[in-house]
C-alpha positions as YAML, in Angstrom:
chain: A
units: angstrom
residues:
- id: 1
  name: PRO
  ca: [0.00, 0.00, 0.00]
- id: 2
  name: ASN
  ca: [1.02, 3.62, -0.51]
- id: 3
  name: THR
  ca: [2.40, 5.17, 2.70]
- id: 4
  name: LEU
  ca: [3.51, 8.68, 3.55]
- id: 5
  name: PRO
  ca: [7.20, 9.17, 4.42]
- id: 6
  name: SER
  ca: [7.87, 9.39, 8.13]
- id: 7
  name: PHE
  ca: [8.72, 12.78, 9.63]
- id: 8
  name: ALA
  ca: [10.12, 13.16, 13.13]
- id: 9
  name: GLY
  ca: [10.82, 16.89, 13.10]
- id: 10
  name: GLY
  ca: [8.63, 19.77, 14.24]
- id: 11
  name: VAL
  ca: [7.54, 23.08, 12.81]
- id: 12
  name: ILE
  ca: [10.08, 25.76, 13.65]
- id: 13
  name: GLU
  ca: [9.17, 29.42, 13.35]
- id: 14
  name: LEU
  ca: [11.79, 31.61, 11.71]
- id: 15
  name: PRO
  ca: [13.40, 34.18, 14.07]
- id: 16
  name: ASP
  ca: [11.86, 37.24, 12.37]
- id: 17
  name: GLU
  ca: [8.52, 35.70, 11.43]
- id: 18
  name: ALA
  ca: [6.53, 37.70, 14.00]
- id: 19
  name: LYS
  ca: [8.12, 40.93, 12.74]
- id: 20
  name: ARG
  ca: [7.39, 40.05, 9.09]
- id: 21
  name: ALA
  ca: [3.79, 39.30, 10.00]
- id: 22
  name: LYS
  ca: [3.48, 42.64, 11.83]
- id: 23
  name: VAL
  ca: [4.82, 44.56, 8.81]
- id: 24
  name: ARG
  ca: [2.38, 42.80, 6.49]
- id: 25
  name: GLU
  ca: [-0.53, 43.26, 8.90]
- id: 26
  name: THR
  ca: [0.20, 46.99, 9.27]
- id: 27
  name: LEU
  ca: [0.41, 47.68, 5.53]
- id: 28
  name: LEU
  ca: [-2.75, 45.71, 4.80]
- id: 29
  name: ALA
  ca: [-4.54, 47.73, 7.50]
- id: 30
  name: LEU
  ca: [-3.29, 50.95, 5.86]
- id: 31
  name: GLY
  ca: [-4.98, 49.95, 2.59]
- id: 32
  name: TYR
  ca: [-2.06, 48.48, 0.62]
- id: 33
  name: HIS
  ca: [-2.30, 45.31, -1.46]
- id: 34
  name: GLU
  ca: [0.54, 42.80, -1.47]
- id: 35
  name: ALA
  ca: [2.20, 42.18, -4.83]
- id: 36
  name: ILE
  ca: [5.11, 40.17, -6.22]
- id: 37
  name: SER
  ca: [7.35, 41.29, -9.07]
- id: 38
  name: LEU
  ca: [10.02, 39.51, -11.10]
- id: 39
  name: THR
  ca: [13.49, 39.14, -9.59]
- id: 40
  name: PHE
  ca: [15.16, 39.74, -12.99]
- id: 41
  name: VAL
  ca: [15.75, 43.25, -14.36]
- id: 42
  name: SER
  ca: [17.79, 44.95, -17.06]
- id: 43
  name: LYS
  ca: [21.35, 46.12, -16.44]
- id: 44
  name: GLU
  ca: [20.21, 49.75, -16.67]
- id: 45
  name: GLU
  ca: [17.62, 49.31, -13.92]
- id: 46
  name: ALA
  ca: [19.96, 47.23, -11.75]
- id: 47
  name: THR
  ca: [22.62, 49.94, -11.97]
- id: 48
  name: HIS
  ca: [20.36, 52.99, -11.67]
- id: 49
  name: PHE
  ca: [18.38, 51.91, -8.60]
- id: 50
  name: GLY
  ca: [21.03, 49.89, -6.75]
- id: 51
  name: GLY
  ca: [24.12, 50.96, -4.87]
- id: 52
  name: GLY
  ca: [26.52, 48.19, -5.89]
- id: 53
  name: GLU
  ca: [27.60, 46.08, -8.85]
- id: 54
  name: PRO
  ca: [24.67, 44.07, -10.29]
- id: 55
  name: LEU
  ca: [24.87, 40.31, -10.54]
- id: 56
  name: ALA
  ca: [24.53, 38.98, -14.11]
- id: 57
  name: ILE
  ca: [22.52, 35.81, -14.83]
- id: 58
  name: ALA
  ca: [24.34, 33.05, -16.73]
- id: 59
  name: ASN
  ca: [21.29, 32.11, -18.86]
- id: 60
  name: PRO
  ca: [18.91, 35.10, -18.95]
- id: 61
  name: LEU
  ca: [15.45, 34.84, -20.48]
- id: 62
  name: ASN
  ca: [16.13, 37.96, -22.56]
- id: 63
  name: GLU
  ca: [18.23, 41.13, -22.58]
- id: 64
  name: GLU
  ca: [15.70, 43.02, -20.45]
- id: 65
  name: GLN
  ca: [15.96, 40.42, -17.67]
- id: 66
  name: GLY
  ca: [19.66, 39.65, -17.59]
- id: 67
  name: TYR
  ca: [20.49, 40.72, -14.02]
- id: 68
  name: LEU
  ca: [19.25, 40.08, -10.50]
- id: 69
  name: ARG
  ca: [17.49, 43.09, -9.02]
- id: 70
  name: THR
  ca: [19.41, 45.41, -6.71]
- id: 71
  name: SER
  ca: [16.23, 47.21, -5.63]
- id: 72
  name: LEU
  ca: [12.48, 46.57, -5.43]
- id: 73
  name: VAL
  ca: [11.72, 49.96, -7.01]
- id: 74
  name: PRO
  ca: [11.86, 48.90, -10.72]
- id: 75
  name: GLY
  ca: [9.40, 46.06, -10.15]
- id: 76
  name: MET
  ca: [7.12, 48.31, -8.10]
- id: 77
  name: LEU
  ca: [7.07, 50.98, -10.83]
- id: 78
  name: GLY
  ca: [6.30, 48.32, -13.42]
- id: 79
  name: MET
  ca: [3.31, 47.09, -11.40]
- id: 80
  name: ILE
  ca: [2.09, 50.66, -10.87]
- id: 81
  name: ALA
  ca: [2.33, 51.36, -14.62]
- id: 82
  name: TYR
  ca: [0.51, 48.09, -15.41]
- id: 83
  name: SER
  ca: [-2.39, 49.10, -13.15]
- id: 84
  name: LEU
  ca: [-2.60, 52.67, -14.47]
- id: 85
  name: ASN
  ca: [-2.61, 51.46, -18.08]
- id: 86
  name: ARG
  ca: [-5.68, 49.39, -17.31]
- id: 87
  name: GLY
  ca: [-7.72, 52.19, -15.80]
- id: 88
  name: ASN
  ca: [-6.92, 51.63, -12.12]
- id: 89
  name: THR
  ca: [-6.01, 55.16, -11.08]
- id: 90
  name: ASP
  ca: [-5.97, 54.63, -7.29]
- id: 91
  name: VAL
  ca: [-3.19, 52.16, -6.56]
- id: 92
  name: ARG
  ca: [-1.55, 51.17, -3.26]
- id: 93
  name: LEU
  ca: [0.90, 48.24, -3.39]
- id: 94
  name: PHE
  ca: [3.64, 46.75, -1.22]
- id: 95
  name: GLU
  ca: [6.24, 44.06, -1.78]
- id: 96
  name: SER
  ca: [8.71, 42.35, 0.54]
- id: 97
  name: GLY
  ca: [11.55, 40.53, -1.17]
- id: 98
  name: ASP
  ca: [15.26, 39.97, -1.62]
- id: 99
  name: VAL
  ca: [17.72, 42.14, -3.54]
- id: 100
  name: PHE
  ca: [21.18, 41.06, -4.68]
- id: 101
  name: GLU
  ca: [24.55, 42.79, -4.96]
- id: 102
  name: LYS
  ca: [27.83, 41.41, -6.31]
- id: 103
  name: LEU
  ca: [30.84, 41.60, -3.97]
- id: 104
  name: GLY
  ca: [33.91, 40.42, -5.86]
- id: 105
  name: GLU
  ca: [33.32, 36.77, -6.74]
- id: 106
  name: LYS
  ca: [30.49, 36.45, -4.21]
- id: 107
  name: PHE
  ca: [27.13, 38.12, -3.85]
- id: 108
  name: GLU
  ca: [25.11, 39.43, -0.93]
- id: 109
  name: GLU
  ca: [21.38, 38.92, -0.48]
- id: 110
  name: ARG
  ca: [19.37, 41.45, 1.53]
- id: 111
  name: ARG
  ca: [15.71, 41.70, 2.52]
- id: 112
  name: ARG
  ca: [13.84, 44.84, 1.48]
- id: 113
  name: LEU
  ca: [10.35, 46.31, 1.71]
- id: 114
  name: CYS
  ca: [8.89, 48.71, -0.84]
- id: 115
  name: PHE
  ca: [5.42, 50.24, -0.87]
- id: 116
  name: ALA
  ca: [3.94, 52.84, -3.18]
- id: 117
  name: ALA
  ca: [0.76, 54.84, -3.68]
- id: 118
  name: THR
  ca: [-0.71, 56.99, -6.44]
- id: 119
  name: GLY
  ca: [-4.09, 58.55, -7.14]
- id: 120
  name: ASN
  ca: [-6.60, 59.51, -4.47]
- id: 121
  name: ALA
  ca: [-5.88, 59.14, -0.78]
- id: 122
  name: ILE
  ca: [-9.52, 60.05, -0.08]
- id: 123
  name: GLU
  ca: [-12.25, 59.45, -2.65]
- id: 124
  name: ALA
  ca: [-14.83, 62.12, -3.42]
- id: 125
  name: THR
  ca: [-18.17, 61.95, -1.63]
- id: 126
  name: VAL
  ca: [-21.29, 64.11, -1.55]
- id: 127
  name: HIS
  ca: [-19.75, 65.93, 1.41]
- id: 128
  name: THR
  ca: [-16.04, 66.19, 0.52]
- id: 129
  name: LYS
  ca: [-13.78, 66.55, -2.48]
- id: 130
  name: ALA
  ca: [-11.22, 63.93, -3.45]
- id: 131
  name: LYS
  ca: [-7.71, 64.33, -2.03]
- id: 132
  name: LEU
  ca: [-4.65, 63.16, -3.92]
- id: 133
  name: VAL
  ca: [-1.90, 61.17, -2.24]
- id: 134
  name: ASP
  ca: [1.02, 63.39, -1.22]
- id: 135
  name: PHE
  ca: [4.38, 63.12, 0.51]
- id: 136
  name: PHE
  ca: [2.88, 63.48, 3.99]
- id: 137
  name: ASP
  ca: [0.53, 60.54, 3.42]
- id: 138
  name: LEU
  ca: [3.46, 58.22, 2.69]
- id: 139
  name: LYS
  ca: [5.55, 59.70, 5.50]
- id: 140
  name: GLY
  ca: [2.66, 59.08, 7.89]
- id: 141
  name: ASP
  ca: [2.39, 55.46, 6.72]
- id: 142
  name: VAL
  ca: [6.12, 55.00, 7.35]
- id: 143
  name: GLU
  ca: [5.75, 56.40, 10.86]
- id: 144
  name: ASP
  ca: [2.76, 54.11, 11.54]
- id: 145
  name: LEU
  ca: [4.84, 51.11, 10.42]
- id: 146
  name: LEU
  ca: [7.84, 52.06, 12.57]
- id: 147
  name: GLU
  ca: [5.64, 52.64, 15.63]
- id: 148
  name: SER
  ca: [5.30, 48.87, 15.95]
- id: 149
  name: PHE
  ca: [9.02, 48.53, 16.69]
- id: 150
  name: ALA
  ca: [10.89, 49.59, 19.82]
- id: 151
  name: HIS
  ca: [12.98, 52.71, 19.24]
- id: 152
  name: ARG
  ca: [13.95, 56.00, 20.81]
- id: 153
  name: ILE
  ca: [14.12, 58.52, 17.96]
- id: 154
  name: ILE
  ca: [12.89, 58.73, 14.37]
- id: 155
  name: TYR
  ca: [13.93, 61.62, 12.18]
- id: 156
  name: PHE
  ca: [14.10, 62.48, 8.49]
- id: 157
  name: ASP
  ca: [16.78, 64.31, 6.51]
- id: 158
  name: THR
  ca: [17.35, 65.27, 2.87]
- id: 159
  name: HIS
  ca: [19.99, 62.71, 1.77]
- id: 160
  name: VAL
  ca: [18.09, 60.75, -0.89]
- id: 161
  name: PRO
  ca: [18.95, 58.98, -4.18]
- id: 162
  name: GLU
  ca: [18.63, 60.89, -7.44]
- id: 163
  name: TYR
  ca: [15.51, 59.02, -8.54]
- id: 164
  name: TYR
  ca: [13.49, 60.83, -5.85]
- id: 165
  name: HIS
  ca: [12.03, 64.34, -6.14]
- id: 166
  name: PRO
  ca: [14.67, 66.58, -4.47]
- id: 167
  name: ARG
  ca: [12.12, 68.61, -2.46]
- id: 168
  name: ARG
  ca: [9.46, 65.98, -1.79]
- id: 169
  name: SER
  ca: [11.50, 63.16, -0.31]
- id: 170
  name: ALA
  ca: [13.47, 62.24, 2.80]
- id: 171
  name: ARG
  ca: [15.86, 59.67, 4.21]
- id: 172
  name: ILE
  ca: [14.50, 57.70, 7.18]
- id: 173
  name: VAL
  ca: [16.80, 57.48, 10.22]
- id: 174
  name: LEU
  ca: [15.87, 55.26, 13.17]
- id: 175
  name: ASP
  ca: [17.93, 55.61, 16.36]
- id: 176
  name: GLY
  ca: [20.80, 57.12, 14.38]
- id: 177
  name: GLY
  ca: [20.90, 54.45, 11.64]
- id: 178
  name: LYS
  ca: [19.62, 54.85, 8.07]
- id: 179
  name: ILE
  ca: [16.86, 52.37, 7.29]
- id: 180
  name: GLY
  ca: [15.31, 53.71, 4.07]
- id: 181
  name: PHE
  ca: [13.77, 56.49, 1.99]
- id: 182
  name: VAL
  ca: [10.34, 57.95, 1.32]
- id: 183
  name: GLY
  ca: [9.17, 60.46, -1.27]
- id: 184
  name: GLN
  ca: [7.86, 61.24, -4.72]
- id: 185
  name: LEU
  ca: [9.37, 59.60, -7.77]
- id: 186
  name: HIS
  ca: [11.41, 62.15, -9.74]
- id: 187
  name: PRO
  ca: [9.18, 63.75, -12.44]
- id: 188
  name: ALA
  ca: [11.79, 63.12, -15.15]
- id: 189
  name: LEU
  ca: [11.85, 59.41, -14.34]
- id: 190
  name: ALA
  ca: [8.05, 59.29, -14.14]
- id: 191
  name: GLU
  ca: [7.85, 60.90, -17.59]
- id: 192
  name: ALA
  ca: [10.39, 58.45, -19.02]
- id: 193
  name: ARG
  ca: [8.27, 55.56, -17.73]
- id: 194
  name: LYS
  ca: [5.07, 57.21, -19.04]
- id: 195
  name: LEU
  ca: [3.54, 57.50, -15.58]
- id: 196
  name: LYS
  ca: [0.92, 60.23, -15.89]
- id: 197
  name: GLN
  ca: [0.29, 60.50, -12.13]
- id: 198
  name: ASP
  ca: [2.57, 61.43, -9.26]
- id: 199
  name: VAL
  ca: [3.90, 58.26, -7.63]
- id: 200
  name: TYR
  ca: [5.03, 58.21, -3.99]
- id: 201
  name: LEU
  ca: [7.05, 55.32, -2.65]
- id: 202
  name: ALA
  ca: [9.01, 54.17, 0.38]
- id: 203
  name: GLU
  ca: [11.91, 51.75, 0.76]
- id: 204
  name: ILE
  ca: [12.78, 50.02, 4.05]
- id: 205
  name: GLN
  ca: [15.86, 47.90, 4.84]
- id: 206
  name: LEU
  ca: [14.18, 45.11, 6.76]
- id: 207
  name: GLU
  ca: [17.35, 43.60, 8.24]
- id: 208
  name: ARG
  ca: [18.02, 46.93, 9.98]
- id: 209
  name: LEU
  ca: [14.41, 47.39, 11.03]
- id: 210
  name: PHE
  ca: [14.25, 43.84, 12.41]
- id: 211
  name: ALA
  ca: [17.25, 44.59, 14.61]
- id: 212
  name: HIS
  ca: [14.66, 46.40, 16.77]
- id: 213
  name: ALA
  ca: [12.28, 44.36, 18.90]
- id: 214
  name: LEU
  ca: [8.53, 44.55, 18.51]
- id: 215
  name: LYS
  ca: [6.82, 46.82, 21.01]
- id: 216
  name: GLN
  ca: [4.89, 45.08, 23.75]
- id: 217
  name: PRO
  ca: [1.59, 46.66, 24.87]
- id: 218
  name: ARG
  ca: [1.89, 48.21, 28.32]
- id: 219
  name: PHE
  ca: [-0.61, 49.76, 30.67]
- id: 220
  name: THR
  ca: [0.17, 53.07, 32.35]
- id: 221
  name: ALA
  ca: [-2.13, 54.34, 35.06]
- id: 222
  name: ILE
  ca: [-3.81, 57.67, 34.43]
- id: 223
  name: SER
  ca: [-2.38, 60.49, 36.54]
- id: 224
  name: ARG
  ca: [-4.39, 61.56, 39.56]
- id: 225
  name: TYR
  ca: [-3.60, 65.18, 38.74]
- id: 226
  name: PRO
  ca: [-4.78, 67.29, 35.79]
- id: 227
  name: ALA
  ca: [-2.35, 67.88, 32.94]
- id: 228
  name: VAL
  ca: [-0.56, 71.22, 32.57]
- id: 229
  name: GLU
  ca: [-0.21, 72.55, 29.04]
- id: 230
  name: ARG
  ca: [2.58, 74.90, 27.95]
- id: 231
  name: ASP
  ca: [2.85, 76.58, 24.56]
- id: 232
  name: PHE
  ca: [6.34, 77.80, 23.65]
- id: 233
  name: SER
  ca: [7.45, 79.86, 20.67]
- id: 234
  name: PHE
  ca: [11.03, 79.79, 19.40]
- id: 235
  name: VAL
  ca: [12.94, 81.48, 16.61]
- id: 236
  name: PHE
  ca: [15.56, 79.34, 14.83]
- id: 237
  name: ASP
  ca: [17.71, 79.63, 11.76]
- id: 238
  name: ASP
  ca: [16.11, 78.19, 8.60]
- id: 239
  name: SER
  ca: [18.63, 75.33, 8.63]
- id: 240
  name: VAL
  ca: [17.21, 73.96, 11.90]
- id: 241
  name: THR
  ca: [14.52, 71.40, 11.11]
- id: 242
  name: PHE
  ca: [11.60, 70.43, 13.32]
- id: 243
  name: ASP
  ca: [13.02, 66.91, 13.63]
- id: 244
  name: ARG
  ca: [16.18, 68.31, 15.24]
- id: 245
  name: VAL
  ca: [14.13, 70.27, 17.78]
- id: 246
  name: ARG
  ca: [11.91, 67.27, 18.59]
- id: 247
  name: THR
  ca: [14.94, 64.97, 18.87]
- id: 248
  name: ALA
  ca: [16.64, 67.35, 21.31]
- id: 249
  name: VAL
  ca: [13.52, 67.50, 23.51]
- id: 250
  name: GLU
  ca: [12.93, 63.73, 23.45]
- id: 251
  name: ALA
  ca: [16.60, 63.09, 24.32]
- id: 252
  name: LEU
  ca: [15.96, 64.72, 27.72]
- id: 253
  name: ASN
  ca: [13.79, 61.70, 28.67]
- id: 254
  name: ILE
  ca: [11.35, 63.75, 30.75]
- id: 255
  name: ALA
  ca: [8.94, 61.16, 32.14]
- id: 256
  name: GLU
  ca: [6.06, 63.62, 32.57]
- id: 257
  name: LEU
  ca: [6.36, 65.06, 29.05]
- id: 258
  name: ILE
  ca: [3.68, 63.98, 26.58]
- id: 259
  name: THR
  ca: [3.85, 65.10, 22.94]
- id: 260
  name: PHE
  ca: [1.09, 64.92, 20.35]
- id: 261
  name: LYS
  ca: [1.29, 64.68, 16.57]
- id: 262
  name: ALA
  ca: [-0.04, 67.75, 14.82]
- id: 263
  name: LEU
  ca: [-3.03, 67.14, 12.56]
- id: 264
  name: GLU
  ca: [-2.94, 68.46, 8.99]
- id: 265
  name: ILE
  ca: [-5.82, 70.84, 8.38]
...
């Protein structure tokens, strides 16, 4: 009779599986749809979007797929273009996958996350007008994602790759270490790819993000005393960003201090 092979082992959960699940759960809750793109790209895309030497494939399917991807961005832009060309103007996608970089005779494999949005962030109703996705929508989604991981300080600066819009993009720094970028795709690149809508995207280096533990829910008793509010006004040089001011205040670790995110009006 036919018999199944014996198996004495057990199911072992991968070390970062809970963190991967939390990332996926958060992005799905924010309205993104998971997608998967091809691992093979052209040499031009592998060089333009990656930071190292691309890894050539010994037997490529064709000239346009002769290298392993160095970034998830080319595949994401291809999926966005595919959707737009078929009349889907409101698109929100994310992909988690590996990228590859040649190091001498060897290669390095890294885990990345990329998510992108274009079209309306809020659809039109009888009461309100439609609102297009902008930089602050994607930046807010990045902050919501990072809030699930233990950290002290998040801030953003202006050191971004050339394929981002120079004034609508930012580098993401978590506890002093760079973990990714967020911003609008450069208009020249969008035009070259025949994207007729502004596309906003974010890239996250998952191996660096997963170096931080997941936050554990904690209960803090409500104070017996009423809160005291203070409103301060300061004058700084234009080179001083809000993130620097907030970072300096949070570094004081004042237990009684509670800060609130400003709402966009």
